[in-house]
C-alpha positions, 0 to 999 in steps of 0.5 A, a space after each residue: 863064687 858058687 860051686 856050679 860057677 867054679 865047675 863051669 870055669 874049670 871045664 872051660 879051662 880044660 877045653 881051652 888047653 885041649 884045643 891049644 894042644 890039638 891046634 899045635 899038633 895039627 900045625 906040626 902035621 901040616 908042615 910034615 905033609 907039606 915037606 913030603 908033597 914038596 919032595 914029590 912035586 920036585 921029583 915029578 917036575 912041578 914048579 916051585 910056585 905050585 909047590 908053595 900053593 900046595 903047601 899053603 892048602 890043607 891036606 884034606 878037605 874039611 880039616 881046619 888050618 893052623 890059623 883057624 885052630 888058633 882062632 877057635 881056642 875058646 870053643 867047647 872041648 866037645 867040638 875040639 875033640 871031634 874035629 878032624 885031623 890031617 892025614 899023617 897025625 901021630 898016635 902020640 898026639 891022639 893019646 895025649 889029647 885023649 889023656 887030657 880029655 879024660 883028665 878034664 872030665 875027671 876034674 869036672 866030675 870032681 868039681 861037680 861032686 865038690 859043688 854037690 857036697 858044698 850045696 848039701 852042707 849049706 842046706 844042712 846048715 840052713 835046716 839046722 839054723 831054722 830048727 834052732 830059730 823055731 826052738 828059740 821062738 817057742 821058748 820065747 812064746 812060752 816065757 811070754 805066756 807065763 809073764 802075761 798070766 802073771 801080769 793078769 793075776 797081779 792086775 786082778 788082785 790090784 783091781 780087787 784091792 782097789 774095789 774094796 778100798 773104794 767101797 770103804 771110802 764111799 761108805 765113810 764119805 756117805 756117813 760124813 755127808 749125812 752128818 754134815 747135812 744134818 748140821 747144815 740143816 740146823 744152821 740154815 734154820 737159824 740163819 733163815 730165822 735171823 734173815 726173816 727178822 732182818 728183812 722185816 727191818 729192811 722192808 720198813 726202812 725201804 718203805 720210808 726211803 721210797 716215800 722220801 724218794 717219791 716226795 723228792 722226785 715230785 719236787 724235782 719233776 716240778 722244778 724240771 718242768 718249770 725250767 723247761 717252760 722257762 727255757 722254751 720261753 727263752 728259745 721262743 724269744 731268741 727265735 723271734 729276735 733272730 727272725 726279726 734280725 734276719 728280716 732287718 738284714 734282708 731289708 738292708 741287703 735289698 736296700 744295698 742291692 738297690 743302691 748298688 744297681 742304681 750306682 752301677 747304672 750311674 757309673 760304667 766299668 771302664 775296664 770291662 772292654 780293656 782286655 789287654 790291661 786286665 790280662 797284664 794285671 792278672 799276670 802281675 797278680 799271679 807272679 805276686 801271689 807266687 812270691 807271697 806263697 814262698 814268703 809265707 812258707 819261709 816265715 812259717 819254717 823260720 818260726 818252727 825253727 825258732 821253736 825247735 831251737 828254744 831251750 825246753 827248760 824255759 816255758 813258752 808263755 805268750 802273755 808273759 811279756 818277759 822280752 825273750 828274743 826267741 819269743 819276739 822273733 817267733 811272734 813277728 814271723 807269725 804276724 808277718 805270715 798272717 799279714 801275707 795270708 790276708 793279702 793272698 785272700 785279697 788277690 783271690 778276691 781280685 781274681 773272683 772280681 775278674 771272673 764276675 766282670 766287676 774288677 776295677 769298681 770300688 766296693 764302697 762307692 761303686 765308682 771306677 778305681 783309678 788306673 794308676 792305683 790298679 797298676 800299683 795295687 791290683 788286689 785292692 777293692 776300694 778307691 783311694 777316697 774310700 780307702 782314706 775315709 773308711 774306718 774298719 773297711 779292708 783297704 
């Protein structure tokens, strides 16, 4: 807490004490005055009610009541000292109030003087601290300047020694380089002479090798040209043979197409207009194809499982014929899957014939296939007679 705040707090305490004393005296004075007025009222014949009312009222206008004086305890001492007192207040109370006021003023002056002394002491202390800091800073600056000067002198001496050392090293290096250059010149002259002799020998060998290579290249070019001529002749012969075979194939296809048209004109397809029969056969083919797909997938899975379960120490050789059970089962599953795949291809071909409205006609003799055969095997493309007598034909 600062000295100013301490003095202000002491002044407020003194004023509060003075206010309390003044209020107490005013209450005592008001009581005595009320008693006297009550006596006068009784002698003059006033009522008790009037006496009580007069006792409650203040003695003089503007004089503070006891209740008001208790509320204004925290007012400044100046206002409390200048407040009016009721008539009949004792001189001893005034003297006590004056003495208390003088005591409060004296204490306030003492506190103010003490605060001023403390402030002066603090200012002097701060000034001394600043002077000491400035002196310390000056000493440090002087020391830094001396150290900097010594460091610069040391650096200059080191630079000078380094320059002298570098000049000596440079001079020695130049002398060494001159000697090395001279020795290198002598060595290069000897090497150049030796290289010239070696180049002459190599050029002679290279000329002989070039001549041999040219002769060899001429022979190879002649052989390549002959091979190209022979290859061109073979290619022309192959192309001529391919063209001849294509012409024959086209002639056969035209003859077969002509024969097919004649046979189609001769035999009419009886199943084109029978939509109910074709739809029934188509449904059977769809169901049969789904079943075949499932069987093929199952067979391939079983074959893969056999391969995975097989002992890796035993080699897998399809042509070994050693009769191992796992190998046989694997081959059987694969063969069965391939057979079912062929049947799936036949079913797809039957669907294509249905789309081209040629379903039910034999692909060999172009006659209608029997209805019972189509019901039993709707994916077959040959009639029963052609299937029995034809060799190498897919049935």
